[in-house]
C-alpha positions in Angstrom: -32.0 45.6 -55.9 -34.9 47.5 -54.1 -36.6 45.3 -51.5 -33.9 42.9 -50.9 -33.4 42.4 -47.2 -29.9 42.1 -46.1 -29.0 38.9 -44.4 -28.9 39.1 -40.4 -25.4 39.2 -39.1 -23.9 36.0 -38.0 -23.3 35.0 -34.6 -19.8 35.0 -33.5 -18.6 31.8 -32.7 -18.2 31.1 -28.9 -14.8 31.9 -27.7 -13.1 28.8 -25.7 -13.9 28.9 -22.0 -10.9 30.4 -20.2 -9.4 28.0 -17.8 -10.6 28.7 -14.2 -7.8 30.0 -12.1 -6.8 27.8 -9.1 -7.6 28.9 -5.6 -4.5 28.0 -3.6 -6.1 28.9 -0.6 -8.3 25.9 -1.0 -6.3 22.9 -2.2 -7.0 19.3 -1.3 -5.5 17.6 1.6 -3.2 15.3 0.0 -2.8 11.4 1.0 -0.1 10.3 3.8 3.5 10.3 2.6 4.2 6.7 3.7 1.0 5.9 1.3 2.2 8.0 -1.7 2.4 4.7 -4.2 -0.4 2.9 -2.7 -2.4 2.5 -5.7 0.6 0.8 -7.4 1.3 -1.2 -4.0 -2.1 -2.8 -4.0 -1.6 -4.0 -7.7 2.0 -4.9 -7.8 2.3 -6.5 -4.2 -1.0 -8.7 -3.3 -0.3 -10.8 -0.1 1.2 -14.0 -1.9 1.4 -17.1 0.1 2.4 -21.0 -0.1 0.2 -23.7 1.1 -3.0 -23.6 2.6 -4.4 -20.8 4.6 -7.9 -20.5 6.2 -9.2 -17.4 8.0 -11.9 -17.2 10.2 -13.7 -13.8 11.7 -16.4 -13.9 14.1 -18.2 -10.8 15.1 -19.3 -10.4 19.2 -21.0 -7.1 18.7 -20.6 -4.3 16.4 -17.2 -3.2 17.8 -15.7 -6.3 19.0 -14.6 -9.7 17.0 -12.2 -12.1 17.2 -10.3 -14.0 14.5 -8.8 -17.6 14.0 -5.6 -18.3 11.3 -4.4 -21.3 10.2 -1.6 -21.8 8.0 0.2 -24.9 6.5 3.1 -25.0 3.9 6.6 -25.1 3.1 9.0 -22.1 4.8 12.6 -21.2 3.0 15.3 -21.4 5.2 18.9 -19.7 4.6 21.2 -21.5 2.6 24.9 -20.7 1.0 23.7 -23.0 -2.0 21.8 -21.4 -4.9 19.0 -24.1 -4.5 15.8 -22.8 -2.5 15.5 -25.2 0.8 12.2 -25.3 2.1 10.7 -27.2 5.5 7.1 -27.9 5.9 5.6 -25.9 8.6 2.2 -25.2 10.5 1.1 -22.1 12.7 -2.2 -21.3 14.1 -2.9 -17.5 14.9 -5.3 -15.9 17.2 -6.5 -12.5 16.9 -8.9 -9.7 18.5 -10.0 -6.8 17.3 -11.9 -3.6 18.7 -13.1 -1.1 15.9 -14.5 2.0 16.9 -14.7 5.3 14.9 -12.0 7.1 17.1 -10.2 3.9 18.2 -9.0 0.9 16.7 -7.1 -2.0 18.7 -5.7 -5.3 16.9 -3.9 -8.1 18.5 -2.4 -11.2 17.2 -0.9 -14.1 19.3 1.1 -16.9 17.3 2.0 -20.6 18.1 5.8 -19.9 17.8 5.7 -17.4 20.3 5.4 -13.8 18.7 2.7 -11.1 19.8 1.8 -8.6 17.5 0.0 -5.2 18.5 -1.6 -2.2 16.6 -3.3 0.6 17.8 -4.8 3.7 16.0 -6.5 6.4 18.1 -8.0 9.9 17.0 -7.0 12.4 19.5 -8.6 15.2 18.0 -10.2 16.0 14.7 -6.9 16.6 13.0 -4.2 14.6 15.4 -3.9 10.9 15.7 -1.8 8.3 17.3 -0.8 5.1 15.5 1.6 2.4 17.4 2.9 -1.2 16.7 4.8 -3.7 18.4 6.4 -7.0 18.1 7.4 -9.1 20.9 9.3 -12.5 20.5 11.5 -14.9 21.7 14.2 -14.3 19.6 16.9 -11.9 20.6 16.8 -8.5 19.1 13.9 -9.2 17.2 11.5 -7.4 19.2 10.3 -3.9 18.0 8.1 -0.9 18.6 7.2 2.1 16.8 4.6 4.9 17.4 3.5 7.9 15.2 1.9 11.0 15.6 0.0 12.1 12.3 -1.5 15.6 11.9 -4.0 16.3 9.0 -4.1 19.8 7.9 -6.4 21.7 5.4 -3.9 21.3 2.4 -0.9 19.3 4.1 -0.1 16.3 6.3 3.0 15.9 8.7 4.2 13.1 10.7 6.4 12.4 13.8 7.9 8.8 14.6 10.0 7.1 17.1 11.0 3.4 17.6 13.2 1.5 19.6 16.9 1.6 18.7 16.8 5.5 18.9 14.9 5.7 15.7 13.6 9.2 14.9 11.8 10.2 11.5 9.6 12.9 10.2 7.9 13.8 7.1 5.6 16.5 5.4 3.6 16.5 2.3 1.9 19.4 0.8 -0.5 20.2 -2.0 0.7 22.8 -4.5 -1.7 22.1 -7.1 -5.2 20.3 -7.0 -3.5 17.4 -8.8 0.2 17.8 -7.2 1.5 17.3 -4.1 5.6 17.4 -2.8 6.9 16.3 0.2 10.1 15.3 2.2 11.2 13.2 4.9 14.1 12.7 7.3 15.3 10.0 9.8 17.9 9.1 12.2 18.4 5.6 13.5 20.7 6.2 16.7 21.5 2.3 17.0 23.1 2.0 13.7 24.5 5.6 13.7 22.9 6.3 10.1 20.6 9.1 8.8 18.5 9.9 5.8 16.5 12.3 3.7 14.2 11.8 1.0 11.9 13.9 -1.4 8.7 12.5 -3.3 6.3 13.9 -5.4 2.8 12.7 -6.6 0.4 13.5 -9.5 -3.1 12.2 -9.9 -6.2 12.5 -11.9 -9.5 10.6 -12.3 -7.4 8.4 -14.6 -3.8 8.2 -13.5 -1.6 8.5 -10.5 2.1 9.0 -11.3 4.7 9.2 -8.0 8.4 9.8 -8.0 10.8 9.3 -5.0 14.5 9.6 -4.2 16.2 9.4 -1.0 20.0 9.5 0.3 19.9 6.1 1.0 20.4 5.4 -2.7 16.9 4.8 -3.4 15.0 6.1 -6.7 11.5 4.8 -7.0 9.0 5.7 -9.6 5.3 4.2 -10.0 2.7 4.9 -12.8 -1.2 3.5 -12.8 -3.6 3.7 -15.2 -7.5 3.4 -14.6 -8.5 2.0 -17.7 -12.1 1.5 -16.7 -13.8 1.4 -13.7 -13.0 -2.4 -13.3 -9.4 -2.5 -14.8 -6.3 -0.7 -13.8 -2.8 -1.2 -15.2 0.3 -0.3 -13.1 4.1 -0.1 -13.3 7.2 0.6 -11.3 10.6 1.3 -11.7 13.0 0.9 -8.6 16.7 1.6 -8.9 19.7 1.9 -6.2 22.5 4.0 -7.3 24.5 2.9 -4.9 24.3 -0.9 -5.4 23.3 -0.6 -9.1 20.4 -3.0 -8.5 17.4 -2.1 -11.1 13.9 -3.6 -10.8 10.8 -3.1 -13.1 7.7 -4.7 -12.8 4.3 -4.3 -14.8 0.8 -5.4 -13.3 -2.9 -5.3 -13.6 -5.9 -5.3 -11.4 -9.1 -6.6 -12.5 -12.2 -6.2 -10.3 -15.4 -8.1 -11.8 -18.7 -8.7 -10.0 -17.7 -11.6 -8.0 -13.9 -11.7 -8.1 -10.7 -9.6 -8.1 -7.8 -10.5 -10.2 -4.3 -9.1 -9.7 -1.0 -10.2 -11.1 2.6 -8.8 -12.0 5.6 -9.6 -13.8 9.0 -8.2 -13.4 12.5 -7.9 -14.8 14.0 -10.5 -12.4 11.7 -13.3 -14.2 9.2 -13.6 -11.3 5.5 -13.6 -12.4 2.8 -13.8 -9.9 -1.1 -13.9 -9.8 -3.7 -13.6 -6.7 -7.2 -14.5 -7.0 -9.9 -13.7 -4.5 -13.3 -15.1 -5.6 -16.6 -14.3 -3.5 -18.4 -17.5 -3.0 -21.1 -16.4 -1.0 -21.8 -13.9 1.7 -18.9 -13.9 4.1 -17.1 -16.7 2.3 -14.2 -15.7 -0.2 -12.1 -18.5 -1.9 -8.3 -17.5 -2.5 -5.8 -18.5 -5.0 -2.1 -17.4 -4.9 0.9 -18.6 -7.7 4.2 -17.2 -7.9 7.0 -18.4 -10.3 10.8 -17.6 -10.2 12.1 -18.6 -13.6 15.7 -17.6 -12.5 15.7 -19.4 -9.4 13.6 -22.4 -10.7 11.0 -21.5 -7.8 7.3 -22.3 -7.7 4.9 -21.2 -5.3 1.2 -22.1 -5.0 -1.4 -21.7 -2.2 -5.0 -21.5 -1.8 -7.4 -20.6 1.1 -10.6 -19.7 2.4 -11.9 -16.5 4.1 -14.9 -17.0 6.4 -16.6 -14.4 8.1 -17.5 -10.3 8.1 
């Protein structure tokens, strides 16, 4: 009909945005090889203890502090029977700490004669030195180890050496923004043993998945799901294809305003929980519990952490 204006053409729907191309020359630096499963480790392996523990730390200045720790509780002793044998023990530990942006020195001495020391020094912006040692009165129980860590733009490498003619090296490389892979080798000259291993890690803002396999027979996998900013769920699977031992565990990590609660249960019938409650500034209350249903072994501990 005359005078009829045709409708304007409809706009074409927006085409989906193409995926951005990955810049393989600017990949992120991965985490260290020996910390590849640290998220699962934090959730599934809290520092459980039995009895009573009090830790006190006093800062003398911005870099130097002293620490005191007292523990009282039963200690398991080796036994040929199936029953767990425990004896009451008490121990005091004195420590000194020096913390600097490029240097960390930590020393501990215990009443049973053990002396522990740790050193971390940044030699350059990319190269750091780590060392730890333990001296004890027991024969063949003292040991020491040092490592050189190099941090590249999208990779990390480490060389280790220790007493007993122990040598090791590992390397991990980012291959995509979310995926990193690596490998390790070691040689224990005192025991005439060597090994090689491989690992992979895939992480996003919501999850972390890792896998490791080694010639020593160990196959390990872990998965951590971040449900929210305060809740994380974790699981791991350990298998040794030489001894045919299998262990699987599931755990949680719940961070509240004044406390942090972690717990786990594994395929061996062991259930554990660890609570850290902040009572006041510089004062934390700790509860630890572990139940081994198979061995009928029950452990409970409580403690206080005082200081900065």
